[in-house]
C-alpha positions in Angstrom: -7.3 184.8 -49.1 -3.7 183.6 -48.4 -1.1 185.7 -49.8 0.7 183.8 -53.2 4.4 183.1 -52.0 5.6 183.8 -55.1 8.7 185.9 -55.9 9.3 187.8 -59.1 9.8 186.1 -62.1 13.6 185.8 -63.0 16.8 183.5 -62.3 17.4 184.9 -58.8 16.7 183.6 -55.1 18.9 181.3 -53.4 18.9 177.5 -54.8 17.1 174.8 -52.9 18.4 171.4 -54.2 15.4 168.6 -53.9 17.0 165.1 -53.6 15.8 161.2 -53.3 17.8 159.0 -51.1 19.8 157.9 -54.4 20.4 161.0 -55.5 21.8 162.0 -52.3 24.3 159.4 -52.6 26.2 161.6 -55.4 26.1 164.9 -53.7 29.1 165.9 -55.1 28.2 165.5 -58.7 24.8 167.5 -58.1 25.8 170.2 -55.6 28.9 172.6 -54.8 31.7 170.5 -53.4 31.3 172.9 -50.1 27.5 172.2 -49.8 28.2 168.2 -50.1 30.9 168.6 -47.5 28.5 170.2 -45.1 25.7 168.1 -45.9 27.7 165.1 -45.3 28.9 166.6 -42.0 25.4 166.9 -40.6 24.2 163.7 -41.7 22.2 164.8 -44.6 21.0 161.4 -46.8 18.0 162.3 -48.4 15.4 161.3 -46.3 11.9 162.7 -46.4 11.2 166.2 -45.4 14.7 166.6 -44.1 16.1 170.0 -44.9 20.1 170.8 -44.6 20.7 174.7 -44.6 24.0 175.5 -45.9 26.1 178.5 -44.6 28.7 181.0 -46.7 31.2 182.2 -45.6 29.7 184.8 -44.1 27.0 183.2 -42.2 24.2 183.7 -45.0 22.3 180.9 -46.5 24.2 179.6 -49.6 22.0 176.7 -50.5 19.5 174.3 -49.1 19.3 170.5 -49.4 16.1 168.6 -48.8 15.2 165.0 -48.8 12.1 163.7 -51.0 13.0 159.8 -49.9 12.3 157.2 -52.5 9.5 157.9 -55.2 8.9 161.4 -54.8 5.7 163.1 -56.1 6.3 167.1 -57.6 4.0 168.6 -54.8 6.4 166.9 -51.9 8.1 169.8 -51.9 5.3 171.8 -50.5 6.8 171.5 -47.0 9.6 173.7 -48.0 7.6 177.0 -47.6 6.9 176.4 -44.1 10.5 174.8 -43.3 12.9 177.6 -44.8 13.5 181.3 -43.4 12.1 183.9 -45.3 13.4 184.9 -48.6 13.3 183.9 -52.0 14.1 180.2 -53.4 14.5 178.6 -56.4 13.8 174.7 -56.8 16.5 172.4 -58.4 17.2 168.9 -58.7 14.7 166.3 -58.7 11.6 168.2 -58.4 9.6 166.6 -61.5 7.5 168.6 -63.7 8.2 172.5 -62.7 4.8 173.6 -62.8 3.6 170.9 -60.5 6.3 171.5 -57.9 5.4 175.0 -57.7 1.6 174.7 -57.6 3.0 172.4 -54.4 5.2 175.1 -52.8 2.2 177.7 -53.4 -0.5 175.3 -51.7 2.2 174.2 -49.1 2.4 177.5 -47.8 -1.6 178.1 -47.5 -2.7 179.5 -44.3 -6.0 179.9 -43.2 -6.0 183.6 -40.9 -9.6 184.6 -40.9 -9.6 184.2 -37.4 -5.9 183.8 -36.2 -2.9 185.5 -38.0 0.4 183.9 -38.4 3.4 185.3 -36.9 5.8 184.6 -39.9 5.3 184.6 -43.6 6.3 181.7 -45.8 9.3 181.6 -48.0 8.7 182.6 -51.8 9.8 181.0 -54.7 11.2 182.4 -57.5 9.9 180.6 -61.2 11.5 180.2 -63.9 10.0 181.0 -67.6 9.3 177.4 -68.4 6.5 177.9 -65.4 3.2 179.7 -66.7 2.6 182.1 -64.1 -1.1 182.7 -65.0 -1.7 178.7 -64.9 -0.1 178.6 -61.3 -1.8 181.9 -59.6 -5.3 180.3 -61.3 -4.8 176.9 -59.6 -3.9 178.1 -56.2 -6.2 181.0 -56.0 -8.9 178.1 -56.8 -7.5 175.7 -54.2 -7.7 178.4 -51.3 -11.4 179.5 -52.5 -12.2 175.8 -51.6 -10.0 175.3 -48.7 -11.4 178.9 -47.0 -15.0 177.6 -47.6 -14.6 174.8 -45.9 -12.7 175.8 -43.2 -15.1 178.7 -42.5 -17.6 177.5 -39.5 -21.1 177.7 -40.2 -21.5 180.2 -38.0 -20.2 182.4 -40.6 -21.0 180.3 -43.3 -24.3 179.0 -43.4 -27.1 178.9 -46.6 -26.9 182.5 -47.1 -23.1 183.1 -46.7 -22.8 180.3 -49.1 -25.0 181.9 -51.6 -23.0 185.2 -50.8 -20.0 183.4 -51.6 -21.4 182.4 -54.9 -22.3 185.8 -55.7 -18.9 187.1 -54.8 -17.2 184.7 -57.1 -20.0 185.7 -60.1 -19.1 189.3 -59.7 -15.6 188.5 -60.4 -16.3 187.2 -64.0 -19.6 189.1 -64.8 -21.6 186.1 -64.4 -25.3 185.9 -63.5 -26.8 184.5 -60.2 -30.1 184.2 -59.4 -31.4 181.7 -55.9 -34.7 180.3 -54.9 -35.4 180.5 -51.1 -37.2 179.1 -48.3 -41.1 178.3 -49.2 -40.5 178.8 -52.8 -38.7 176.2 -53.2 -41.6 174.3 -52.9 -43.4 176.4 -55.6 -40.9 176.1 -58.1 -41.2 172.4 -57.3 -37.8 171.1 -55.3 -39.4 169.5 -52.5 -36.4 167.9 -51.5 -34.1 170.5 -51.0 -37.0 172.0 -48.7 -37.5 169.5 -46.5 -33.8 168.5 -45.7 -33.5 172.5 -44.7 -36.9 173.6 -43.6 -35.7 173.0 -39.9 -33.1 175.5 -39.9 -33.2 179.3 -38.5 -31.2 179.8 -42.1 -33.5 179.1 -45.0 -32.6 176.6 -47.7 -32.0 177.4 -50.9 -30.7 176.8 -54.7 -28.5 178.9 -56.0 -28.0 179.0 -59.9 -24.4 180.4 -61.6 -24.7 180.6 -65.4 -21.5 182.1 -67.4 -20.5 182.3 -71.6 -21.8 182.3 -74.2 -25.2 180.4 -74.4 -24.2 178.8 -77.7 -21.3 177.2 -76.5 -21.2 173.6 -75.4 -23.4 173.2 -71.8 -21.1 172.2 -69.2 -22.8 172.2 -65.6 -21.7 171.7 -62.2 -23.7 170.4 -59.3 -22.6 170.9 -55.3 -24.1 169.6 -52.3 -23.9 172.6 -49.8 -25.2 171.3 -46.6 -23.5 174.0 -44.6 -23.8 172.1 -41.3 -25.2 168.4 -40.8 -26.3 166.9 -37.1 -27.8 164.0 -39.0 -31.2 165.4 -38.4 -33.6 163.3 -36.2 -31.4 160.3 -36.8 -28.4 162.3 -34.9 -24.8 162.0 -35.6 -22.8 161.2 -32.1 -20.7 164.5 -30.9 -17.6 163.1 -32.6 -19.1 162.5 -36.2 -20.7 166.0 -35.8 -17.5 167.9 -35.0 -16.3 168.5 -38.7 -19.7 168.7 -40.1 -18.8 172.5 -41.0 -17.1 170.4 -44.3 -20.4 168.9 -45.2 -20.4 171.6 -48.1 -17.3 170.6 -49.3 -19.0 169.4 -53.0 -20.0 173.2 -53.4 -17.0 174.9 -52.3 -15.0 172.0 -54.8 -17.3 173.3 -57.6 -16.8 176.6 -56.8 -13.3 176.2 -57.1 -13.4 174.4 -60.3 -15.6 177.1 -62.1 -13.2 179.5 -61.0 -10.8 177.7 -62.8 -13.1 177.8 -66.1 -14.0 181.3 -65.8 -10.1 182.4 -65.6 -9.4 180.6 -68.4 -12.2 181.6 -70.4 -12.7 178.3 -71.6 -15.1 177.9 -74.5 -18.4 177.0 -72.4 -21.5 177.6 -71.4 -21.0 177.5 -67.8 -23.9 176.6 -65.1 -23.2 176.0 -61.5 -26.3 175.0 -59.0 -25.6 174.9 -55.3 -27.8 173.6 -53.1 -26.9 174.9 -50.1 -29.1 173.9 -46.7 -28.4 172.8 -42.8 -29.6 169.8 -42.0 -30.9 170.9 -38.1 -33.2 169.5 -35.4 -36.6 171.3 -34.7 -40.7 170.5 -34.7 -40.5 170.6 -38.5 -37.8 168.4 -39.3 -38.4 165.8 -42.1 -38.5 162.2 -40.3 -37.1 159.0 -40.9 -40.2 157.0 -42.7 -41.5 160.1 -44.5 -42.0 159.9 -47.8 -41.1 163.2 -50.2 -42.1 164.0 -53.5 -39.2 164.9 -55.8 -38.5 167.2 -59.0 -38.3 164.4 -61.0 -41.6 163.2 -59.8 -40.5 159.8 -58.0 -41.5 159.6 -54.4 -38.9 158.8 -52.1 -38.8 156.9 -48.6 -36.5 158.4 -46.1 -34.5 155.3 -44.5 -32.1 158.0 -42.6 -32.2 161.6 -41.9 -28.2 161.6 -41.9 -28.2 160.6 -45.8 -29.9 164.0 -46.7 -27.2 164.9 -49.4 -28.4 162.7 -51.7 -31.7 164.7 -51.4 -30.5 167.6 -52.1 -28.4 166.8 -54.9 -30.9 164.5 -56.7 -33.7 167.8 -57.0 -30.8 170.0 -58.0 -28.9 167.3 -60.7 -32.6 166.5 -61.8 -33.0 170.5 -62.8 -29.9 170.8 -64.4 -30.4 167.5 -66.5 -33.5 169.3 -67.8 -31.4 171.6 -70.7 -29.5 168.4 -71.3 -25.9 169.6 -70.9 -22.6 167.9 -72.8 -20.8 167.8 -69.4 -22.2 167.2 -65.8 -20.1 166.8 -62.9 -21.4 166.5 -59.2 -19.2 166.9 -56.1 -20.3 165.6 -52.6 -19.0 164.9 -49.3 -21.3 162.0 -49.4 -20.9 158.6 -47.6 -18.5 157.8 -45.2 -18.5 154.3 -47.6 -16.3 156.2 -50.0 -13.7 156.8 -47.0 -13.8 153.3 -45.8 -13.1 151.8 -49.5 -10.5 154.7 -50.6 -9.3 156.7 -47.6 -9.6 160.6 -47.2 -7.0 161.1 -50.0 -8.6 159.2 -52.8 -12.1 160.2 -54.0 -14.7 157.8 -55.3 -15.4 158.8 -59.0 -18.5 157.5 -60.8 -19.2 157.4 -64.2 -20.9 155.1 -67.0 -18.8 156.6 -69.5 -15.7 154.9 -70.0 -13.9 157.5 -72.2 -14.8 160.3 -69.5 -13.5 157.6 -66.9 -10.2 157.1 -68.7 -9.9 160.8 -69.2 -10.3 161.7 -65.7 -8.0 159.1 -64.3 -5.2 159.9 -66.4 -5.5 163.5 -65.6 -5.1 162.7 -62.2 -2.2 160.9 -62.2 -0.8 163.8 -64.7 -1.8 166.8 -62.2 -1.2 165.3 -58.9 -5.0 165.1 -57.9 -5.9 161.6 -58.1 -9.3 159.7 -58.4 -10.4 156.2 -58.2 -13.2 155.0 -60.4 -15.9 152.6 -58.5 -18.6 151.0 -60.0 -22.6 151.9 -60.9 -23.2 148.0 -60.4 -26.7 147.8 -61.7 -27.1 144.7 -59.4 -27.0 146.9 -56.4 -30.1 148.5 -57.8 -32.4 146.5 -55.6 -30.7 147.6 -52.6 -32.9 151.2 -52.8 -36.3 149.2 -53.3 -39.3 150.6 -51.0 -42.4 148.6 -50.3 -44.4 152.3 -50.2 -42.4 154.6 -52.4 -40.8 154.4 -55.6 -37.4 154.1 -54.0 -35.9 154.5 -50.8 -32.6 156.6 -50.8 -30.7 154.4 -48.6 -29.7 150.8 -49.3 -30.9 148.1 -47.3 -27.9 146.3 -44.8 -25.4 149.1 -45.4 -23.2 147.2 -48.0 -21.6 149.3 -51.1 -22.9 152.5 -49.8 -20.8 154.5 -51.9 -22.3 152.7 -54.8 -25.9 152.5 -53.9 -25.8 156.3 -53.2 -24.4 157.1 -56.7 -26.9 154.7 -58.2 -29.4 157.0 -56.2 -28.3 159.9 -57.9 -28.2 158.1 -61.4 -31.7 157.9 -61.6 -32.4 161.5 -61.6 -29.9 161.9 -64.6 -31.6 160.6 -68.0 -30.7 163.3 -70.6 -27.2 164.3 -69.9 -24.2 163.3 -72.6 -21.3 163.0 -70.0 -22.2 162.9 -65.9 -19.7 162.0 -63.4 -20.3 162.2 -59.4 -17.4 162.4 -57.1 -17.7 161.5 -53.5 -14.9 163.3 -51.8 -13.7 163.8 -48.4 -12.6 167.5 -48.9 -10.2 167.7 -45.9 -6.6 166.9 -44.8 -6.5 164.9 -41.3 -3.2 164.7 -41.2 -0.7 167.2 -42.5 0.9 166.7 -46.0 3.6 168.3 -47.7 1.5 170.3 -49.9 -1.4 171.0 -47.1 -1.9 171.5 -43.5 -4.8 170.1 -41.5 -8.2 171.4 -42.5 -10.5 172.0 -45.8 -9.2 171.0 -49.4 -9.9 170.6 -52.9 -10.0 167.4 -54.4 -10.4 166.2 -58.0 -11.0 170.3 -59.4 -7.6 170.0 -61.0 -7.9 167.1 -62.8 -11.6 168.1 -64.1 -10.5 171.1 -65.4 -7.2 169.6 -67.3 -9.9 167.4 -68.9 -12.3 170.3 -70.0 -9.5 172.6 -71.0 -8.5 169.9 -73.8 -12.0 169.3 -74.7 -13.3 173.0 -74.5 -9.9 175.2 -74.9 -10.4 179.1 -74.5 -10.9 180.6 -78.1 
């Protein structure tokens, strides 16, 4: 896992002044006079991402100026650990929330080094006493866990290895883990998980982690763990298949969220359910037109084998719902329709609980981990009708694909008090200040913010 780019807490470090275009107009009021003259001479104007290193009389770095343009987010400083020479630095100026800015720094320093080591180390941040170091480290490590899992290719992270990742996390927090593997899924009534994963050489499985006191409020996280998706017999084109190592991004994200919850010691009885499969092509692969039984008892007509994730989630959700948790969250890289509607940076959130939705949306803005609510529009349920089964798992015509996918999942949740479904991308397609291209954690910091306010550690 990526080393945290943190120096010892204190007041040392080279100052880095974060400035907008507007504040850069009054440099002389914000930085030492020598630094202001140097910055003017080198053309520094506060443009986004522009860095100005100011030397002292000996040629060492006296301070640095960093441009944030017009309306910065606190995490925009995340590019600095990749730009600055090695050393210890402290942030000053227009950084907004100091904790979020520090998190942006740590996330921006992330490097996936399992297969290739970097030649240099990122610059370290000195944080002051106003920032909770334990919170900061926990947040960064949770995001790094999710990123590392998504970035790992399927030859090293198939269903069996994803189960091991759950077990490794459980071992850190003395949590319990059980799994149901291969044909045992049929014996234990998970027919759709089995159908999706049976064509792979790595057997499909349900992995179940539990932690906390049985009497505390039940919070359940369900993650889509499709370790690779060929599309099945409705095979994907090559360009669409190239990123399908990330189709277990929902599982990676719920594991990151679980790490946050357990590290903080929230007063909950946590359960994490991951459906880990590989959607492969073989003689025993499930087919378009097949009718599958489900754990819920409904029969499901298969409209397209490339919509496999909702089948895995449906059996997992039905199982989780049987114990009626107070809160259930599922996360999945589920539909291209959500990306068309909202793009890669804004996950779609679905819930019928207006208060829960409002709390999640506000938390997303507060901690710079945004999401956008889409409706569980009941009028579109008719698009899931089937002439031969209780339900078709995809909609006819292709309209409102993210909504109809969520409506399909909703059919498997009846007893849970607060359920929310997150259709995430789990990937950064172009570099951001706080994230390189690659796997990403989405919504987990916002969800944790809501849960930590509802169920604070005792």
